[in-house]
C-alpha positions as CSV (number, residue, x, y, z in Angstrom):
1,M,-3.3,-100.1,-63.7
2,L,-1.3,-103.2,-63.2
3,T,1.1,-102.8,-60.1
4,D,4.8,-103.6,-60.2
5,V,5.1,-107.3,-59.6
6,N,8.7,-108.7,-57.4
7,L,9.7,-111.1,-59.3
8,W,12.2,-112.1,-56.9
9,P,11.0,-114.9,-55.5
10,L,10.8,-116.5,-58.8
11,I,14.9,-116.8,-57.7
12,G,13.9,-120.1,-56.2
13,V,13.2,-121.7,-59.3
14,A,17.1,-121.0,-60.2
15,I,18.2,-122.5,-56.8
16,I,16.2,-125.9,-57.9
17,I,17.5,-125.7,-61.2
18,A,20.9,-125.1,-60.3
19,G,20.8,-127.9,-57.1
20,F,19.1,-130.8,-59.6
21,V,22.3,-129.9,-62.3
22,L,25.1,-130.1,-59.6
23,R,23.4,-132.9,-57.8
24,F,23.3,-131.7,-54.3
25,N,21.2,-133.3,-51.9
26,P,17.4,-132.9,-52.8
27,M,16.2,-132.4,-49.1
28,L,19.0,-129.6,-49.0
29,V,18.0,-128.0,-52.2
30,V,14.3,-128.2,-51.3
31,I,15.1,-126.4,-47.8
32,V,17.6,-123.8,-49.3
33,T,14.7,-123.1,-52.1
34,A,12.5,-121.9,-49.2
35,I,14.7,-120.1,-47.9
36,G,15.8,-118.4,-50.2
37,T,12.1,-117.7,-51.9
38,A,10.8,-116.4,-48.5
39,L,13.9,-114.3,-47.9
40,A,13.3,-112.6,-51.4
41,A,10.0,-112.2,-50.7
42,G,10.1,-110.1,-47.7
43,F,9.3,-113.0,-44.9
44,P,11.3,-112.2,-41.8
45,I,13.9,-114.9,-41.0
46,D,11.8,-116.1,-37.5
47,K,8.7,-116.5,-39.6
48,V,10.3,-118.8,-42.3
49,L,12.1,-121.1,-39.8
50,A,8.5,-120.8,-37.7
51,T,6.6,-122.1,-40.9
52,I,9.3,-124.6,-41.6
53,G,8.9,-126.2,-38.2
54,T,5.3,-126.1,-38.3
55,G,5.3,-127.8,-41.7
56,F,7.9,-130.6,-40.5
57,V,5.8,-131.2,-37.7
58,K,2.5,-132.1,-39.6
59,T,3.9,-134.2,-41.7
60,R,6.5,-136.3,-39.4
61,N,3.9,-139.0,-40.7
62,L,4.5,-138.8,-44.1
63,P,7.3,-141.2,-44.3
64,L,5.4,-143.8,-43.1
65,I,3.1,-143.3,-46.1
66,I,5.6,-143.4,-48.4
67,L,7.6,-146.5,-46.7
68,L,4.9,-148.7,-46.4
69,P,3.5,-148.8,-49.6
70,L,7.3,-149.8,-51.3
71,A,7.6,-152.4,-47.9
72,V,4.2,-154.1,-49.7
73,I,5.6,-153.9,-53.2
74,G,8.2,-155.5,-51.9
75,L,6.9,-158.1,-50.2
76,L,5.1,-159.1,-53.8
77,E,8.2,-159.0,-56.1
78,R,9.7,-161.2,-53.6
79,H,6.9,-163.4,-53.6
80,G,6.8,-163.5,-58.0
81,L,5.0,-160.5,-58.5
82,R,7.0,-159.7,-61.8
83,Q,7.3,-163.6,-62.9
84,H,3.0,-163.8,-62.1
85,A,2.8,-160.5,-64.9
86,Q,5.3,-161.9,-67.4
87,R,3.6,-165.1,-67.5
88,W,0.2,-163.9,-67.5
89,I,0.8,-161.4,-70.5
90,S,3.1,-164.1,-72.3
91,S,-0.6,-166.0,-72.4
92,I,-2.2,-163.3,-74.5
93,K,-0.8,-163.9,-78.3
94,S,-2.0,-160.6,-79.5
95,A,-0.1,-158.5,-76.7
96,T,3.0,-156.5,-78.0
97,A,5.2,-153.7,-75.6
98,G,4.1,-151.3,-78.0
99,R,-0.2,-152.0,-77.7
100,L,0.5,-152.5,-74.1
101,F,2.6,-149.1,-73.7
102,I,-0.3,-147.6,-75.5
103,V,-3.2,-148.8,-73.6
104,Y,-1.2,-148.2,-70.5
105,L,-0.5,-144.8,-71.7
106,A,-4.4,-143.8,-72.3
107,A,-5.0,-145.1,-68.9
108,R,-2.4,-143.1,-67.3
109,Q,-3.7,-140.3,-69.0
110,L,-7.0,-140.6,-68.3
111,T,-6.9,-141.2,-64.8
112,A,-4.7,-138.0,-63.7
113,A,-6.7,-136.1,-66.1
114,V,-9.5,-136.7,-63.1
115,G,-6.9,-136.2,-60.2
116,L,-6.0,-139.9,-59.8
117,T,-2.2,-139.8,-60.1
118,S,-1.2,-141.7,-57.4
119,L,-2.6,-145.0,-59.6
120,G,0.7,-145.4,-61.4
121,G,4.2,-144.6,-60.9
122,H,7.5,-145.7,-60.8
123,P,7.8,-147.9,-57.8
124,Q,4.5,-149.2,-57.8
125,M,3.3,-149.8,-61.2
126,V,6.4,-149.2,-63.7
127,R,9.4,-151.9,-62.0
128,P,6.7,-154.3,-60.7
129,L,4.3,-154.4,-63.4
130,L,4.4,-152.3,-66.7
131,A,8.4,-153.3,-67.5
132,P,7.9,-157.0,-66.5
133,M,4.6,-157.4,-68.9
134,A,6.5,-155.7,-71.4
135,E,9.5,-157.8,-71.5
136,G,7.1,-160.8,-71.4
137,A,5.3,-159.9,-74.4
138,T,8.3,-159.1,-76.6
139,E,9.8,-162.4,-75.2
140,N,6.8,-164.4,-76.2
141,R,7.8,-163.4,-79.9
142,Y,11.7,-163.4,-80.1
143,G,12.5,-165.6,-77.5
144,K,15.3,-164.5,-75.2
145,L,15.8,-161.0,-75.3
146,P,19.4,-159.2,-75.3
147,P,20.4,-157.0,-72.6
148,K,20.2,-153.9,-75.0
149,V,16.4,-154.4,-75.6
150,R,15.6,-155.2,-72.5
151,D,16.8,-151.5,-70.8
152,K,15.0,-150.3,-73.9
153,L,12.1,-151.6,-72.8
154,R,12.2,-150.7,-69.5
155,A,13.3,-147.1,-70.6
156,F,10.3,-147.1,-72.3
157,S,7.8,-148.2,-69.5
158,A,9.3,-145.5,-67.5
159,A,9.1,-142.5,-70.2
160,T,5.2,-143.8,-71.0
161,D,4.4,-143.5,-66.9
162,N,6.0,-139.9,-67.4
163,V,4.4,-139.0,-70.2
164,G,0.8,-140.1,-69.2
165,L,1.1,-138.3,-65.7
166,F,2.9,-135.0,-67.1
167,F,0.6,-134.3,-69.7
168,G,-2.8,-135.5,-67.7
169,E,-2.8,-134.5,-64.5
170,D,-2.4,-130.2,-66.5
171,I,-6.2,-131.0,-67.3
172,F,-7.1,-131.6,-63.7
173,V,-8.5,-128.2,-62.4
174,A,-7.1,-129.0,-58.8
175,F,-3.4,-129.5,-59.8
176,G,-0.9,-127.4,-57.9
177,A,0.6,-126.1,-61.0
178,I,-2.8,-124.7,-62.2
179,V,-3.9,-123.2,-58.7
180,L,0.1,-121.6,-59.0
181,M,-0.7,-119.9,-62.4
182,T,-3.9,-118.3,-61.5
183,T,-2.8,-117.1,-58.7
184,F,0.2,-115.7,-60.2
185,L,-1.6,-114.2,-62.8
186,R,-4.5,-112.7,-60.7
187,E,-1.5,-110.8,-58.5
188,A,-0.6,-109.6,-62.0
189,G,-4.0,-107.9,-62.6
190,I,-5.2,-110.9,-64.9
191,N,-7.8,-112.6,-63.6
192,V,-8.3,-116.2,-65.0
193,E,-10.4,-119.3,-64.2
194,P,-8.7,-122.5,-63.3
195,I,-11.4,-123.9,-65.3
196,H,-10.1,-122.5,-68.3
197,V,-6.6,-123.2,-67.7
198,A,-7.0,-126.6,-67.1
199,L,-9.5,-126.9,-70.7
200,W,-6.3,-125.6,-72.6
201,G,-4.6,-128.2,-71.3
202,I,-6.3,-130.6,-73.1
203,P,-5.0,-130.0,-76.5
204,T,-1.5,-130.2,-75.5
205,A,-2.4,-133.7,-74.0
206,I,-4.2,-134.8,-76.9
207,C,-1.0,-134.0,-79.0
208,S,1.1,-135.8,-76.5
209,F,-0.9,-138.8,-76.8
210,V,-0.6,-138.9,-80.4
211,I,3.1,-138.6,-80.7
212,H,4.0,-140.7,-77.9
213,A,1.6,-143.1,-79.2
214,T,2.9,-143.1,-82.3
215,R,6.4,-143.7,-81.4
216,L,4.9,-146.6,-79.2
217,Y,3.7,-148.0,-82.4
218,R,6.8,-147.8,-84.2
219,L,8.9,-149.5,-81.1
220,D,7.5,-153.1,-82.0
221,K,9.3,-152.8,-85.5
222,S,12.4,-151.4,-84.1
223,L,12.4,-154.1,-81.6
224,A,12.4,-156.5,-84.4
225,K,15.5,-155.1,-86.6
226,E,17.5,-154.5,-83.2
227,I,17.2,-158.4,-81.9
228,A,17.4,-159.5,-85.9
229,A,20.5,-157.6,-86.2
230,E,22.2,-158.5,-82.8
231,R,21.3,-162.1,-83.4
232,A,23.2,-161.5,-86.8
233,S,26.4,-160.6,-85.5
234,A,26.3,-162.7,-82.2
235,G,26.0,-165.6,-85.1
236,S,28.8,-163.7,-87.2
237,A,30.8,-163.6,-84.1
238,E,30.5,-167.2,-83.2
239,T,31.2,-168.3,-86.8
240,T,34.7,-166.3,-86.9
241,E,35.3,-167.9,-83.8
242,N,34.8,-171.5,-84.8
243,N,36.9,-170.5,-88.0
244,D,40.1,-169.1,-86.2
245,Y,39.8,-172.3,-83.9
246,K,39.7,-174.5,-87.0
247,A,42.6,-172.4,-88.3
248,A,44.7,-172.8,-85.2
């Protein structure tokens, strides 16, 4: 027989959503969520504060782990990492933004599926490498890009990394979300092995790859149409200005 399950600790999910929707400080939202969840689970306040303090002491070197790679990436960018990436991808005549994104999507999803989630990411891969390479491949075909097209390429770069990571890491058996789900189900009297949860993430990962890869395959054609429309609009505006100048 199933025992009653205390669902009040799930209030932390509501706190997280409300905090981010209201744009509160992320650190404050996380701390309030931790305290609220612990109190809802019946933990005494002194134990909650002791646990937070212990975690802070154990992870006080974490900012260095985060900031040092960012400093290295900043130095690389200052010495021309983005320019070298654009120049290299421009030398590949068959390269397009859509094809580049599809290759990166596959690599990101496969590496995340085996737990290598740190190989990609926005600060270390998307901004310094992926986005400049996509811009370079597109400029190689169409010349100077309008700001709207450049922003679209950057958005697709970030989205491709997000899709690959989000659906790829669900296949990794030691992923935190899988451990959380199996633990919750066991407390509810439902015995599920983590490997089974991970395997059922494979169909979702395949579907996400097919859907997003299809969008990326169509991206090149949509970019060509947008660039042509932007140039036609700019040419029409220039012609109108010249006619007005001559009439004056």
